mmCIF file of the N, C-alpha and C atoms, coordinates in Angstrom:
data_MODEL
# 
_entry.id   MODEL 
# 
loop_
_atom_site.group_PDB 
_atom_site.id 
_atom_site.type_symbol 
_atom_site.label_atom_id 
_atom_site.label_alt_id 
_atom_site.label_comp_id 
_atom_site.label_asym_id 
_atom_site.label_entity_id 
_atom_site.label_seq_id 
_atom_site.pdbx_PDB_ins_code 
_atom_site.Cartn_x 
_atom_site.Cartn_y 
_atom_site.Cartn_z 
_atom_site.occupancy 
_atom_site.B_iso_or_equiv 
_atom_site.pdbx_formal_charge 
_atom_site.auth_seq_id 
_atom_site.auth_comp_id 
_atom_site.auth_asym_id 
_atom_site.auth_atom_id 
_atom_site.pdbx_PDB_model_num 
ATOM 1  N N  . MET A 1 1  ? -26.551 17.205 -13.513 1.00 0.00 ? 1  MET A N  1 
ATOM 2  C CA . MET A 1 1  ? -27.530 16.462 -14.352 1.00 0.00 ? 1  MET A CA 1 
ATOM 3  C C  . MET A 1 1  ? -28.762 16.108 -13.508 1.00 0.00 ? 1  MET A C  1 
ATOM 4  N N  . GLU A 1 2  ? -29.895 16.545 -13.943 1.00 0.00 ? 2  GLU A N  1 
ATOM 5  C CA . GLU A 1 2  ? -31.124 16.253 -13.183 1.00 0.00 ? 2  GLU A CA 1 
ATOM 6  C C  . GLU A 1 2  ? -31.446 14.760 -13.243 1.00 0.00 ? 2  GLU A C  1 
ATOM 7  N N  . ILE A 1 3  ? -31.283 14.184 -14.430 1.00 0.00 ? 3  ILE A N  1 
ATOM 8  C CA . ILE A 1 3  ? -31.603 12.749 -14.596 1.00 0.00 ? 3  ILE A CA 1 
ATOM 9  C C  . ILE A 1 3  ? -30.744 11.917 -13.644 1.00 0.00 ? 3  ILE A C  1 
ATOM 10 N N  . LEU A 1 4  ? -29.465 12.215 -13.599 1.00 0.00 ? 4  LEU A N  1 
ATOM 11 C CA . LEU A 1 4  ? -28.558 11.431 -12.742 1.00 0.00 ? 4  LEU A CA 1 
ATOM 12 C C  . LEU A 1 4  ? -29.025 11.507 -11.291 1.00 0.00 ? 4  LEU A C  1 
ATOM 13 N N  . MET A 1 5  ? -29.406 12.692 -10.861 1.00 0.00 ? 5  MET A N  1 
ATOM 14 C CA . MET A 1 5  ? -29.871 12.849 -9.461  1.00 0.00 ? 5  MET A CA 1 
ATOM 15 C C  . MET A 1 5  ? -31.140 12.037 -9.225  1.00 0.00 ? 5  MET A C  1 
ATOM 16 N N  . THR A 1 6  ? -32.042 12.083 -10.189 1.00 0.00 ? 6  THR A N  1 
ATOM 17 C CA . THR A 1 6  ? -33.300 11.330 -10.040 1.00 0.00 ? 6  THR A CA 1 
ATOM 18 C C  . THR A 1 6  ? -33.019 9.842  -9.974  1.00 0.00 ? 6  THR A C  1 
ATOM 19 N N  . VAL A 1 7  ? -32.175 9.358  -10.859 1.00 0.00 ? 7  VAL A N  1 
ATOM 20 C CA . VAL A 1 7  ? -31.845 7.920  -10.889 1.00 0.00 ? 7  VAL A CA 1 
ATOM 21 C C  . VAL A 1 7  ? -31.161 7.534  -9.583  1.00 0.00 ? 7  VAL A C  1 
ATOM 22 N N  . SER A 1 8  ? -30.252 8.366  -9.134  1.00 0.00 ? 8  SER A N  1 
ATOM 23 C CA . SER A 1 8  ? -29.522 8.067  -7.884  1.00 0.00 ? 8  SER A CA 1 
ATOM 24 C C  . SER A 1 8  ? -30.512 7.971  -6.721  1.00 0.00 ? 8  SER A C  1 
ATOM 25 N N  . LYS A 1 9  ? -31.439 8.901  -6.679  1.00 0.00 ? 9  LYS A N  1 
ATOM 26 C CA . LYS A 1 9  ? -32.427 8.906  -5.590  1.00 0.00 ? 9  LYS A CA 1 
ATOM 27 C C  . LYS A 1 9  ? -33.306 7.651  -5.679  1.00 0.00 ? 9  LYS A C  1 
ATOM 28 N N  . PHE A 1 10 ? -33.754 7.348  -6.882  1.00 0.00 ? 10 PHE A N  1 
ATOM 29 C CA . PHE A 1 10 ? -34.618 6.173  -7.067  1.00 0.00 ? 10 PHE A CA 1 
ATOM 30 C C  . PHE A 1 10 ? -33.864 4.905  -6.698  1.00 0.00 ? 10 PHE A C  1 
ATOM 31 N N  . ALA A 1 11 ? -32.608 4.821  -7.130  1.00 0.00 ? 11 ALA A N  1 
ATOM 32 C CA . ALA A 1 11 ? -31.793 3.630  -6.825  1.00 0.00 ? 11 ALA A CA 1 
ATOM 33 C C  . ALA A 1 11 ? -31.609 3.518  -5.315  1.00 0.00 ? 11 ALA A C  1 
ATOM 34 N N  . SER A 1 12 ? -31.420 4.648  -4.660  1.00 0.00 ? 12 SER A N  1 
ATOM 35 C CA . SER A 1 12 ? -31.223 4.620  -3.196  1.00 0.00 ? 12 SER A CA 1 
ATOM 36 C C  . SER A 1 12 ? -32.463 4.043  -2.520  1.00 0.00 ? 12 SER A C  1 
ATOM 37 N N  . ILE A 1 13 ? -33.623 4.459  -2.977  1.00 0.00 ? 13 ILE A N  1 
ATOM 38 C CA . ILE A 1 13 ? -34.869 3.956  -2.372  1.00 0.00 ? 13 ILE A CA 1 
ATOM 39 C C  . ILE A 1 13 ? -35.007 2.464  -2.653  1.00 0.00 ? 13 ILE A C  1 
ATOM 40 N N  . CYS A 1 14 ? -34.733 2.066  -3.891  1.00 0.00 ? 14 CYS A N  1 
ATOM 41 C CA . CYS A 1 14 ? -34.856 0.638  -4.254  1.00 0.00 ? 14 CYS A CA 1 
ATOM 42 C C  . CYS A 1 14 ? -33.902 -0.184 -3.394  1.00 0.00 ? 14 CYS A C  1 
ATOM 43 N N  . THR A 1 15 ? -32.705 0.311  -3.192  1.00 0.00 ? 15 THR A N  1 
ATOM 44 C CA . THR A 1 15 ? -31.713 -0.439 -2.411  1.00 0.00 ? 15 THR A CA 1 
ATOM 45 C C  . THR A 1 15 ? -32.156 -0.518 -0.947  1.00 0.00 ? 15 THR A C  1 
ATOM 46 N N  . MET A 1 16 ? -32.744 0.565  -0.455  1.00 0.00 ? 16 MET A N  1 
ATOM 47 C CA . MET A 1 16 ? -33.189 0.579  0.948   1.00 0.00 ? 16 MET A CA 1 
ATOM 48 C C  . MET A 1 16 ? -34.311 -0.432 1.155   1.00 0.00 ? 16 MET A C  1 
ATOM 49 N N  . GLU A 1 17 ? -35.163 -0.594 0.121   1.00 0.00 ? 17 GLU A N  1 
ATOM 50 C CA . GLU A 1 17 ? -36.293 -1.529 0.276   1.00 0.00 ? 17 GLU A CA 1 
ATOM 51 C C  . GLU A 1 17 ? -35.705 -2.909 0.382   1.00 0.00 ? 17 GLU A C  1 
# 
């Protein structure tokens, strides 16, 4: 799922911040 990958990546960045 492309959406799932995008959300996962975005969430990872948000969590890192």
